[in-house]
N, C-alpha and C positions, 0 to 999 in steps of 0.2 A: 151319192149324187141324189136329190130330187126330182123326182119323172112329175112329168105332165099327169094331171088326171086322163087327160085324152089318149089315146094311141096315136097321136102327130108327132111324137117323138120327145124329145130330151129338154131338159130345161138348165140352161147356163147362168153359173152366176157370174152376176157383172159386179159387185163387189159391196161393201157393210159401210152401213151411215149412222149416227146417231140425231134423232132428232125428236121432237114433242108434238105430240097431234093438237091441231087447233083448231078451233069452233068455225067452220064455212058459210057464210051469211052475203051474198050478194047475190042484184038483178042476173039472169040466165045461169046460175048457177046452181049446183043442186047443196039442200042443208044436212049439213053434216057435224054432228055433234065432238067428233074426234075425227078431223080429216088427214088421214094418212098415205103421203104421196113421196113419191121420190123426186116430184118437180121443184126448181130453184124458185120457180113461181110464186108456189104456195104453201111453200116450208119449208123453213131455216134447219140448216145441218147444223149441229156441232161438233169440236168445240169451237169453227171456225167455220162460214157459210161456204155452202159448196165442194168441203171436205169429203171423200170416199177414203176408206180404206180396202186394203187387201186380206186382213186377218179379222175376226173377233178380238184376239190381244192387242195389235194394233188402234183399233178402234178404243177398247175399254182404258188401257194407258192414255189414250193422248187426251181422255175427259176427264184423267186425276188430278190436273194441273189448273182447270177452269171451276167456276161455276156452274154447277150442271141445272138447268132448273127441273123441279118436283113432275115426272110425269115422261118424264125422257125415258127412249128406249133404245135398243139396239134394230135395225134393220137390215135385210138384205132385200137386195134386185133380181129376180130372176128373170133371162130371156128365151124365151124359145129357140132353140138351135135355128130353126128355118128362116127365123126373124132377125139375126145377128149383125147377117151381112149388110144392110142398109143401114144400120146404127154404126157398125165402127167404119163405114164407108163414111158417112157424115162427119164420124170424129175424126179420121185420119185427113182428110180435106178442111177440117178448121184450124186455124193459127192455135187454139187454146185448147186445144183436145186433153183428154182425161187421161193419162200415162197409167193410173189404178183401173180404171174400166177397160181399157186398151189390153194390158197384160192379161186380164180374166179373158175375152173375149175376141180377140184377136187370131184366129186360127191360121193365119199364116206362121205366128211366133212358134218355135218347138217348145214351148211348156207344157207340160202337163192341165189338163183339165180340174178345175178346184174344183173339191166339193163343199156343199155347203154344212156349216155347222150342225150338230144335232143339237135338239132340244127348240128350236123354232116350230112355229105354226103361219100356214099360210093363210093371210088375211083375207084376201083377194087379188082383184087383176085391175089395173088402170091402162092407160095410151099414151104412150110417152113420145117424143122428138127432141132431137139433140140440135143444138145450135148455138155457134158462137161460147161453147164452153157450158151453155146451159141444157139443162133438161127444161123442156116446156112440156104442158099436159093438154090435152083436148079439152080441159074444164076449163081453161082459161084463155081458149082461144076461139071461143061463141060459136061451140061446137054441140053445149050439151043440148040445149032447147032441142035444136036441129035433129041430134043423134036419138033422143025420146021421142020424138015426133016419128022422123023416117023410117029407123031402126027398129022401135020398138024397146029399146033397151032402157035398164035401172040401175041406179048404185046405190046401196044400202046408205040407210039414214043415218049411220053410225059412224063409218070409215070413207064414205063417197067414193067406193069400189066397187066397179064391177064384179058378179059373181062368180064369172068363169071365163077360159078360152077361149071360147066361142065367141061369147060375147063382145070380149076386147079385140077378137081378131078381126072380127065385125067392122069395128069401130075404125080400125086401125086402115082397113083396106080401103073404107069409105073416105077414112079423112084422108088419105093420098091421092082418090079417085077426084079430089076437089082440088080450086084455083084460089080459094082465099082463106089460108092459112099460112100459119108461120113457115116460110121454105122450107121445111127438115122432111126426113121419112119418118113416118107415124110408125111407132109399133108394139104389141101388146106385150105387158110384162106382168110379174106377178110381186107380189112383197110378201116378206115374210119376217116376223115377229118374235122378239124372245120378251118371255115377261119377265123381267129381272132388272130392277133398280140400277141407274146406273151411277156409281160413285163420283163423287166431284169433290174439289177443294174444299175444305168444312170453310164455311160462312152462310149468311142470308140468302137464298137462292128464290126464285118467283114459285108463288105458291098458286099463280092462278093462271089458268091455258088464255090466252088473249083468242079475241074475238077477230079472223081476219077477212076485212073486207074484200070484195072482187078488185081484181087489177083492174084498169083499164084496157079495150083491146087493143090487140097490140099492134093494129095498123094508127091506132092515136099516139101511140109513145112516141117520143123522142129519146131516139141513142145520140 
């Protein structure tokens, strides 16, 4: 089990996913050369959008039958144990909940706590919220500029992640106290990356990482 670097408690594995970091460039957002996030709004997961896996083997085997872009990597999402309940409650209340995430995090079940696979490295922290089957990021909810100004937090220029748990907890607490974001329970989470290329079906694959433009504020989108 990967433990938090702070004394606040353990980290629980939510699940694994495969994705390709993208450049982020947009108004009201940080500039990130290789944005890395579990948010569906800012980063597409492979081999199909929104796919989560219970084990590293499942993730790697699922990619064997598809064309995998250069730069794709395996990631894990970790959630502090004391922030899991709000995340799970939102999943249970949704009609499109994620069975993989629930299987790992719902402590009402009798299954064992799953340990994170060896060999990964913690990249940093982000703040997420679950809504209608999607993970939203604080970065795409018009919170970034206010957070920098009011909380003094900052993301790194490479991944767009916060440096530590304390900063992520502050952002999540602050976002949950606001009334102008997506109606979600915001929670801090850490990302782990394995620096091993993902094998896919033989054939041409993307060689350039696309630039991700800022999405419209959630209030302006038509669902």
